[in-house]
Every structure is written in structure tokens, then in C-alpha cells.
Residue, then its C-alpha position, 0 to 999 in steps of 0.5 A: m040506207n047506210a053501211e050498218t043497214i047493209s051489214q044487218l041485211y047480210r047477217e040476217r040473210f046470208s048468215e051461212t054464206s061467205l062473200i068474196l068481192v073481186s076488183n082490179r083495185e085494192p082497198y088498201i095499198h102498202r107503199k115503201t117510203r123514206q119514213g117506212i111503210k105507209v098505207d094508202t086508201p085509193a080515192g073512189g066511191l066504190t072502194s070507200a063504200l064497200d070497205p065498211v060493209m066488208r068490215a061488218i060481214s068479215g068477207t074476203w076481198v081479192a084484188w091486184g096487189s099493186g103497192s111496193a110493200d104489198r108482198e112484204m105485208s102479206d103472208a105466203e098466200g097473199r093474204v093480209r087482214v085489213p084495215p091495218d088499225d082494226p083488222a076486220y076482213t081479209l084482203k087477198r092480193v094477186w101478184l102481176d108482173q109488168k108484162e101482165v099489167d101492160g097486157f091485161y090492164y093497159g092493153y086489153a082492158n083499156q085499149a080494147l074493152w074501154p074504147l069499144c064499150h064507149m063506142l069509140l071504135e077508132k081508138a080500140r086496139f085488138r092485139a093478140r098478146h094483150w088478150r093472152h095476158y088478159f085471159e091469163v090474169n083472169r085465170k090467176f084471179a080464179d086460182a086465187i079465189v077458189p081456195e077462199f071458198k068456205t064450206g057452205k054457200n059462197i058468193v063471188w061478186i065481181q066488179d067491172y070489165h077487167f074480168t069478163v072470162l073469170p066467171y066461166m073459169l070459176r063455174t068450171r071449178s064449182k057448180d054451186v058458187t053464186i056468181a054476180l058481176f057488175w059492169h061499171i061502164p056502158w055496154p054497147p049496141w050489138e053493131i058495135f060489140r060485134v067488132i071485138p074479135q073475142g066477143i064469143e069468149i067474153l059473152r060466154g064468160m059473163l053468162a056463167c054468172d047468175l046475175l049481171g048488173f048494168h047501170l041502165h036498162r038500155y045497157c041490159q037490152n044491148f047485152l041481151e041482144c048480143a047474147e041472142k045474136d052472137l051466141g044464139a042464146k035464148v033470151d026472155w026479154d020480159k024477165n031480162s034473162v038469158f038461158y045458155e048452156g043449161r043455166t039462166t043469167r038474170v040481167l038487171p039495171f042497178p044505177i050506181s050512186i055515191d055516199y051522199d051523207s059523207f059528201d054532205e058532211l064533208t062539205r059542211k066541215n071543209t067549206t066554212d066561210a073563212n076557207l071559201i073566202a080564202i080560196k076565192k082570194k087565192l084564185n082571184l075569184d071575188g066578184r066573178y061567176v065560177g064554173v067547175g069541171v072535174d074529170r079523169l083525163d079521158y077522151s070519153k069525158g068530153i073535155l075538149e068539147r067543153v073547152r070549145a064551148i067555153k071559147l064560143f061562150f066568150e066569143k058570143y057573150p063578151a060581157y062575161r069576159e073577166k066576169f066568169t072563170f072556169i076551173q078544170i080539174a083533170v086527174p091524170s089517167r092511164t099515162k102509159i097509153q099514147e092516146y091519153n098523153e096526146l089528149k092531155e097535150n091537146i087540152e092544155r094547148m087549147i086552154g093555153d090558146i084561150n087564156k092567151e086570146f081572152g085573158t088579162g093581167d088580172w083574169t085567167p078565163i080557164m084555170y087548169y089543174s092536172r092532178n088528183v084532188p082529195h075530196k076535202e079540197l074538191v068539195r070547196y070547188y063544188r061549193i064556190a061553183d055557180i055551175a058545174i059542167v059534165s059534158s061526157i060524150v059517153d059515160g056509164m053513169n058519172l058520179v061527179a054529177k052526184e058529188f056536185i049535187a051532194s056538195q050543194i048545201d046552199e042549193n045555189g049551183v046549176l048542173i049542166l049535164s050531157e045527154f049521153v051520161g047515164a045519170v041524165a036518166e035520174l037527174s032531169q032537173a039538170l040543164i041538158i046539153n049535147p056536147f057536140d052542139i057547141e052553139s047550144f052548149a055555149d048558150m046553156i052556160k049563159r042560161g045557167l049563170e043567169m038562172p033565177q035564184k028561185e029556179k036554182k033552188r027548186r031544181m037543186q032541192k029535187m036533185r039533192a033529195y033524189v041522190q040522198t034517197h038513192n045512195i051507194f048503200d041502196w045500190i049495194y042493197d039492191n045488188l045483194d037482194a038480187v044476188q040472194e034470189n040466185t044463191h045456190 
């Protein structure tokens, strides 16, 4: 499946239908620089995968206009045709002031919903002012979306936990619009969800959708239980559907993936023998085993647990000192939130202590990079790695695991994967760990490094074949196919 196949499907099945895509992040950002206005395309599998589809079907993408030159480049209604070099669809920007950003994004979305859904209740903060901003920003999006409805059929496809009450707001203005929402993070069990003070409003808002998508069947079941217990909604467990306030909402699993072919091609272009030799020489990795971890700097990613396991690995297996180097890339995230800054300090302090205890003048046990790394550079780290570690303590899916697999064109790498990651349901050939059990975690690092070449290739071949045939475009197809069944 590819972008062209999806586009053809849409033209065939939705020729009289307008698609409005809604996300917090916009696919193109206009920024003021000393050299003039520059256009950035944010890194991210979803935005990069959906952009060619939106180009082909000429839809409308509604998102927060966050760039310093976004207003200047948009019309009075916030619209701009994109891509800039070959306009094919409309980007409609929603304007938020700093108080709204702080309350809606940094506040309610990422200090209430994010930790709650990742079952980290001790980090959840429920503040009334944050909820007010969150609610009002959802209303702003509704105000921006409704004028984009065309004569005929309209589909609104909403992305993620930033917009739980938006579906209800749209439904009160149009009974005929088809609304779908995909939830990109875990949905917690009812015992966790019931803690949230605004749970009724959130469930009611989401059940205004015709279709709700989650990564895993387990998350669907969790949502259905919440709807049944908190709203008294009628749940058909066999059909994965909820009947509430006169309408039926289907709740289905759609495991998200990556653009496999893009990563495979990028790896082949950017990991020539020459540049692999150059990067190993630069980092003093010749003759050493290499491990890699790539994460947003977030407490759900299990980076601290990973570092503890690596420390124990060097304690238990001193023969690997000076023979194994771990590269940790931690992309800064939500730096305005105190917990994230404290996490960064703790990680850097722990890595510093390990390097001081075990390192030598010629060897650094853990190389740490706190920055965003572009994909063309990232695939080089994936390619030179003997092992990649994804040790999230909870994760909806985790696409780093699939990126690593798609970049393993030599089929030599070993993936070590947390049992609490959504991807574990698909990637059974990985070495599975419990990130809290650092004793077994350390042992698994050793097993990965010592795995026979034949077994490495067997495992990686199976995972590469799976990710290739279950890519991001299959995910889009499955979502649109399910949406079609609910089109009014």
C-alpha cells in the first residue's frame, strides 16, 4: 500500500465527499528568519504520511498556526494553500494566544490527559483553568472547521487526545457530518480513567463520533468499559460498538505504523560504507559493540530504567567494558513542564555518574545527545547499532521500534522491546523485557549482543517483512475503509 493507492481509493469511494483532517500540529510552518520567511515541515511519521494523501485528494487540514510568520502567509480566515512550491490542498490555521497554549497544550492535554492515559497518576495535574482553556480551544477548532463543510458529504478525521470534546461540538452543529477520531496514546482501564474530574464530558464528547480508533484491542475494551460504567451507555461487546444518546459509535483497533519504503530507501542512500566508517571513527566506535536508544524525552519512555540496566550490565559483565557503547538520543519535549526538566536533569546526572565510574580516556560507556536528530542522520545510528532498546514503561505503539527494523537493511541488528509497548503485539521476534526488572534487562542486553548471526537474521527478516506489509498507508486505508461504512 502507498500514497497513490490511498488516493485512488478516496477518489473512487469518496468522489462526492470532502475530507477535513484535524490535528494539533500543522504540516507546514512559516517562520521568520534573517534570510526571510522559511517553511519548515515538522518531523513526524503521521504528518509526513498524510501530506501526500491530502495533496492527492485536495482536502482541508485544520491545525494550530504556531509559526512566527503563519499569520502573514495566511488569508483573513487563516487559510493558505500548501505545499508552498506546488499548492494542492488547504491548510487552515487556528490562532491561539499564549494563555491558551499554556492551558490547552502544556496544561490539560499534557499534564492531565497524557499522564492519566499512561497510567502515571502521580504526575497528573487537574486544574480548572487548564480545562477551561482546553474546552475553549476545542470550541475555536469547531468554529474553524464548520465553515469548511462543503455541499454534500463531509468527513472530519480528528487526530489525538487534544480534541476530546470537539466531536460533540461539531455534532451539535451538523447531524450529517461523519466524524472519526484516532487516539494515538493508550486508553487506560476504567479504574484509572475514573480519576479524571472531567471524565463524563470527555466520554460524551468522544461518543459524538461515528468511529473511534485505538492502537490495540485492549485499549478499545478499556474505552468500552468506561462508557458503560461512567455513562451507562449500551455496549455491544461483540460488535465493538457503543449506543449512546441515539447514536452508535464503533470502537476499533488500528495499529499505526511507519512509511517502511521511505526508511528503507533513506537508509540505503545515507549509510554508505564511507559514511558509516566516518561516523564510527568520529565516535571512536571501531571494534566496539554499539547500542542505540531514540526517544522523546518523556517519563513514559523508560529512559531512567534503561540507564540503570546498562549500569548493572557493566557491573555484572565487566568483560564488556570498553567493548560496548550505548548511544542515547533524547529529543527535548515539553520543556515548559517542570517534570520534564527534572527528568532531563536526572538522566544526565545518572549518565554522567556511569561515565565517570566506568569510562576511560579512550571510552565513553554512554554517549548522550539531547537534540532533535533528522531521519537521514538517525538511520546511520540505526544501521551501526548491534542492538536497539525500546524500554518504555507504557507506550501506545512506539514507532522507533519499527523505524529501527526498517533501517536494518543488513538484518544484523537485535531489537530489545518492553512488554509494555503496543508494538510488542506485532513484533514477537524482538527480545522482550520488563523495564522494571533490571536484572533480567541487563541479561537481555548480553543475550542480544551474543546472539548468533543466523538467529539475528531470522528474527529481523520476519519483523521487516511484517512492517513492510503493515505500513502507515495500510493504517490510513483501514481507517478510511472503516469511515466509509459510517458516511452519512
